[in-house]
C-alpha positions in Angstrom: -23.8 32.3 -11.0 -24.0 32.2 -7.2 -22.4 28.8 -7.1 -19.5 30.0 -9.2 -18.9 32.9 -6.9 -18.9 30.6 -3.9 -16.6 28.2 -5.7 -14.2 31.0 -6.6 -14.2 32.3 -3.0 -13.5 28.9 -1.7 -10.5 28.4 -4.1 -9.2 31.8 -3.0 -9.3 30.8 0.6 -7.6 27.5 -0.1 -4.9 29.0 -2.4 -2.4 29.9 0.4 -2.6 26.4 1.8 -2.2 24.7 -1.6 0.8 26.8 -2.4 2.5 26.1 1.0 5.4 23.6 0.8 5.0 22.8 4.5 1.6 24.1 5.7 1.9 22.5 9.2 5.1 24.4 10.0 3.7 27.6 8.5 0.7 27.4 10.8 3.0 26.7 13.8 5.3 29.6 13.0 2.3 32.0 12.6 1.0 30.9 16.0 4.4 31.6 17.6 4.7 35.1 16.0 1.2 36.2 16.8 1.8 35.2 20.5 4.5 36.3 22.8 8.2 36.1 21.8 11.4 37.6 23.0 14.9 38.5 21.8 15.9 37.8 18.2 12.9 35.7 17.6 10.8 38.8 18.0 12.9 40.5 15.3 12.4 37.6 12.9 8.7 37.7 13.4 8.6 41.5 12.9 10.3 40.9 9.5 7.3 39.0 8.2 4.3 40.9 6.7 2.3 42.4 9.6 4.4 40.4 12.1 2.2 37.4 11.3 5.0 34.9 10.7 4.1 34.3 7.0 7.2 32.7 5.4 8.2 32.0 1.8 7.5 28.4 0.7 11.3 27.7 0.6 11.7 28.9 4.1 8.9 26.7 5.4 10.8 23.6 4.2 14.2 24.9 5.4 13.0 25.8 8.9 11.2 22.5 9.3 13.4 20.7 11.9 13.1 17.2 10.5 16.8 16.5 10.7 16.1 15.2 14.3 14.1 12.3 12.8 17.2 10.8 11.4 19.1 10.5 14.7 17.8 7.0 15.4 18.7 5.6 12.0 22.3 5.1 12.8 21.6 3.5 16.2 19.1 1.1 14.7 21.4 0.1 11.8 24.4 -0.4 14.2 22.4 -2.8 16.4 21.3 -4.8 13.4 24.8 -5.0 12.0 26.3 -5.9 15.4 23.9 -8.8 15.9 24.8 -10.0 12.4 28.6 -9.8 13.2 28.1 -11.9 16.3 26.0 -14.5 14.5 28.7 -14.8 11.8 31.3 -15.2 14.5 29.3 -18.0 16.2 28.7 -19.7 12.9 32.4 -19.8 12.3 33.0 -21.3 15.7 30.3 -23.9 15.3 31.9 -24.9 12.0 35.3 -25.7 13.6 36.6 -29.2 14.0 35.8 -29.9 17.7 39.0 -31.9 18.1 41.2 -29.1 16.8 39.3 -26.1 18.0 41.0 -23.8 20.5 39.1 -23.1 23.7 39.6 -19.2 23.5 39.3 -16.9 20.5 40.3 -13.2 20.3 38.2 -11.0 18.0 39.4 -7.8 16.3 37.2 -6.5 13.5 36.9 -3.3 11.5 33.9 -2.2 9.6 32.8 0.5 7.2 29.2 1.3 6.2 27.7 3.9 3.9 24.0 4.8 3.8 21.9 7.2 1.8 18.4 8.3 2.5 16.3 10.0 -0.2 13.8 12.7 0.7 10.4 11.4 1.8 7.3 13.1 0.5 3.6 12.8 1.1 0.7 14.6 -0.7 -3.0 14.9 0.0 -6.1 16.8 -1.2 -5.4 19.7 1.1 -1.6 19.5 0.7 -1.1 18.9 -3.1 2.5 20.2 -2.9 5.0 17.7 -1.6 5.2 17.6 2.2 8.7 16.7 3.2 8.6 14.3 6.1 12.2 13.4 6.6 15.4 15.1 5.4 17.6 13.2 3.0 21.2 12.5 4.0 24.3 10.6 3.3 26.3 9.0 6.1 29.6 7.1 6.6 30.3 4.9 9.5 33.5 3.3 10.8 33.7 1.0 13.7 36.1 -1.2 15.6 35.2 -4.4 17.6 37.3 -6.1 20.2 36.3 -9.2 22.1 36.8 -12.8 23.0 34.9 -16.0 23.1 35.4 -19.3 24.9 34.2 -22.9 24.4 32.5 -24.3 27.5 32.6 -28.0 27.1 31.8 -29.6 23.8 28.5 -27.8 23.1 28.5 -24.2 24.4 30.3 -21.0 23.3 30.1 -17.8 25.2 31.7 -14.4 24.5 31.9 -10.7 25.1 32.3 -8.0 22.5 33.0 -4.2 22.8 32.2 -2.0 19.8 33.0 1.6 19.2 31.7 3.4 16.1 31.6 6.9 14.6 28.9 7.9 12.1 29.2 11.2 10.1 26.1 12.3 8.2 25.4 15.3 6.0 21.8 16.4 5.4 20.7 17.4 1.9 20.8 20.9 0.8 17.5 22.8 0.5 16.3 23.1 -3.1 15.0 26.3 -4.5 14.5 28.0 -7.9 14.0 31.5 -6.3 17.1 33.7 -6.9 16.6 35.5 -3.5 16.8 32.2 -1.6 20.4 30.8 -1.6 20.6 27.9 0.9 24.0 26.7 2.2 25.6 23.6 0.6 24.1 21.3 3.3 21.2 21.7 5.8 23.2 20.3 8.7 25.4 17.6 10.0 25.3 14.8 12.6 28.2 13.1 14.3 27.4 10.1 16.5 29.8 8.1 18.7 28.6 4.8 20.1 30.1 2.6 22.8 28.4 -0.8 23.2 29.2 -4.0 25.2 27.4 -7.2 24.1 27.4 -10.7 25.7 26.6 -13.6 23.4 26.4 -17.4 23.3 25.5 -20.4 21.3 24.5 -24.0 22.3 24.7 -27.1 20.2 21.5 -29.1 20.7 22.7 -32.0 18.6 22.2 -33.5 15.1 23.2 -30.1 13.6 20.6 -28.0 15.5 21.6 -25.0 17.6 20.3 -22.0 19.6 22.0 -18.7 20.1 21.4 -15.3 21.6 23.0 -12.0 22.6 22.3 -9.1 24.9 24.0 -5.7 25.0 23.7 -2.0 25.5 25.7 1.2 25.5 25.7 4.9 25.3 25.6 7.3 22.3 27.0 10.9 22.0 25.5 13.1 19.2 26.7 16.4 17.9 23.9 17.8 15.9 24.0 20.9 13.6 21.2 22.5 11.5 21.8 25.3 8.9 18.5 26.9 7.9 17.2 30.0 6.2 14.4 32.3 7.3 12.8 34.3 4.5 9.5 36.2 4.8 6.8 35.6 2.2 7.3 38.7 0.0 11.1 37.9 -0.3 11.8 41.6 0.0 14.0 41.4 3.1 17.4 39.6 3.0 17.3 36.0 4.3 18.6 35.2 7.8 21.0 32.2 8.1 20.7 30.3 11.3 23.4 27.8 12.5 22.0 25.8 15.4 24.0 23.2 17.3 23.3 20.7 20.1 25.1 17.9 22.0 22.7 15.0 22.6 23.1 12.0 24.9 21.4 8.8 24.3 21.5 5.0 24.8 20.7 1.9 23.0 19.7 -1.6 24.0 19.6 -4.8 21.8 18.8 -8.4 22.4 18.6 -11.4 19.9 17.5 -15.0 20.1 17.8 -17.5 17.3 17.9 -21.1 16.3 19.0 -22.9 13.2 20.4 -26.0 11.5 23.9 -26.6 10.1 24.6 -29.5 7.7 28.1 -30.6 6.5 28.5 -32.4 3.2 32.3 -32.7 2.8 33.7 -29.3 2.2 30.2 -27.8 1.7 28.3 -26.4 4.7 24.8 -24.9 4.6 21.8 -24.3 6.7 18.7 -22.2 7.5 18.1 -20.1 10.6 15.5 -18.0 12.4 16.3 -15.0 14.6 14.4 -12.4 16.5 16.0 -9.0 17.2 14.7 -6.3 19.6 16.3 -2.9 19.7 15.3 0.3 21.6 17.1 3.6 21.1 16.6 6.8 23.1 17.8 10.3 22.7 17.5 12.6 25.7 15.8 16.0 25.5 18.1 18.8 24.3 18.3 22.5 23.7 20.0 23.9 20.6 22.7 26.6 20.9 22.1 29.6 18.6 25.5 30.2 17.0 24.3 33.1 14.8 22.0 34.8 17.3 19.1 34.3 14.9 16.5 33.6 17.6 15.5 30.3 15.8 17.1 27.8 18.2 14.7 25.1 19.4 14.2 22.6 22.2 13.5 19.0 21.4 11.7 16.5 23.7 13.1 13.1 24.6 12.6 10.5 21.9 12.5 6.7 22.1 12.2 4.2 19.2 11.5 0.5 19.5 12.0 -2.2 16.9 11.2 -5.9 16.9 12.4 -7.8 13.7 12.0 -11.4 12.7 14.8 -12.8 10.4 14.6 -15.8 8.2 17.9 -16.6 6.5 20.2 -19.2 5.0 23.9 -19.4 4.7 26.3 -21.6 2.7 30.1 -21.9 2.6 32.7 -24.1 0.9 36.2 -24.9 2.3 39.0 -24.8 -0.2 42.4 -26.2 0.9 45.4 -24.4 -0.5 49.2 -24.4 0.1 49.0 -21.5 2.6 45.8 -22.4 4.4 42.0 -23.0 4.0 40.0 -20.4 2.1 36.2 -20.4 2.9 34.0 -18.3 0.6 30.5 -17.8 2.0 27.1 -16.5 1.0 24.2 -15.3 3.2 20.6 -14.3 2.2 18.1 -13.0 4.7 14.5 -11.7 4.7 13.5 -9.4 7.6 10.1 -8.2 8.8 9.5 -5.4 11.2 6.7 -6.1 13.8 6.9 -3.3 16.4 8.4 -0.1 14.9 5.9 2.8 14.5 6.1 6.2 12.9 8.4 8.4 15.0 7.0 11.7 16.3 9.3 14.4 17.4 8.2 17.5 19.5 10.0 20.9 19.3 9.4 24.4 20.5 11.3 27.7 20.0 13.5 28.7 23.0 12.3 32.3 22.8 8.6 31.5 22.5 7.2 32.7 25.8 4.1 30.6 25.2 6.1 27.5 24.6 4.0 26.4 21.6 5.0 22.9 20.5 5.4 21.6 17.0 4.9 17.8 16.5 6.5 16.4 13.4 5.6 12.9 12.2 8.2 10.9 10.3 7.8 8.6 7.4 6.1 5.3 7.8 8.6 2.6 8.7 9.5 -0.1 6.1 8.1 -3.5 7.0 10.0 -6.0 4.8 13.4 -6.0 3.3 16.3 -8.3 2.4 20.0 -8.6 3.1 22.5 -10.2 0.9 26.1 -10.8 2.2 29.1 -12.4 0.7 32.5 -13.0 2.3 35.7 -14.9 2.4 37.6 -16.3 5.4 41.2 -17.5 5.3 42.4 -19.9 8.0 46.1 -19.8 8.4 48.4 -22.0 10.4 48.8 -21.1 14.1 45.2 -20.3 14.7 45.1 -17.1 12.7 42.0 -16.3 10.6 41.5 -13.3 8.3 38.1 -12.4 6.9 36.4 -9.8 4.7 32.7 -9.4 4.0 30.3 -7.2 1.9 26.6 -6.7 2.6 23.8 -4.8 0.9 20.4 -4.0 2.2 17.6 -4.3 -0.4 13.9 -3.3 -0.3 13.8 -0.1 1.7 11.6 2.6 0.2 14.0 5.5 0.7 17.2 4.1 2.2 20.1 2.3 0.6 22.9 0.8 2.8 26.1 -0.9 2.0 28.6 -2.4 4.4 32.2 -3.7 4.2 33.9 -5.5 7.0 37.3 -7.0 7.6 38.9 -8.5 10.7 41.4 -10.8 12.4 40.5 -13.7 14.7 43.2 -15.4 16.8 42.6 -18.8 18.4 44.5 -19.3 21.7 45.5 -22.8 22.8 
């Protein structure tokens, strides 16, 4: 009997934790409220039972500032795509007839990409309810690339490319079955502008073998919005909607090195290649503006993410002569492995917390292996004009799907 009483008492103690949707944030908010706060944050804390900061389970998830974990996704994806665009450009130049190839080429590309991230969850014995690690989102990206490349003798190609891109993302709406908890249609937005310069080059070793590389960097400008709801645990007091906004500066740096082999059998070209890509992205520390005077604005520490990826791929193309030019359909398949990226931690604190308690949020484990499949067509017209279009899909990510379409014009100058 005594053992049953002890067991029952233990279950009673663990019940609040087991029912919590996001126990770590609940613990953090309770610590803030039982400490020293000022302004509207004090009012929010006073609305909870006994001023102890106890929130409804829905509010624990809504207030969790995990939108900031997604800010690096767009930069990492852009760097990967830019390195691929450059390699495709170099492959096209290497495939030209040396005798007829123009020394200078002008590049003008447009690109559109769409990505979607599902919500990430993790459960444990002490946290049986799903713990949301990263907020789901949908994003659309458009970019323009302008550059030029030049043949240096018979074997070398060098070039410079400027890329501007804009990414717009919407974070998933909070989900709740409680009638008293009515979240907005989305939990926030992110707009990211990127300005990147990249130098690149390729060298023909001979007998079909080549080496290539690129190095570039630039700045990013983020406008970041969170829309969250605070609701105390009894759900007796109306919810407080907080709209929080921040402008975030950052930068990104990327370098690639690769080697491969190209074989030409009549109109059919094919070959394998290896590439290593290193990317680092940084977002400076920032402070949210409280657009609704809710007291829930937070400060976020500086964040840096590193990635080192090995790429093993193969490409093939076939040149078809037509009455208006040469049409070259192509196919590319790649396997990628991540060696360096670790789980991203982000550190926040409430602006009106006089004790400056910090909340460390750990993101989802990074994917280690995935594949890319790309297909395209290039049309070579008289006068040195080339038109191309390409589609690429990313396969194998646990929570992320990404699709990209690109089109462009290349002009060869005599």
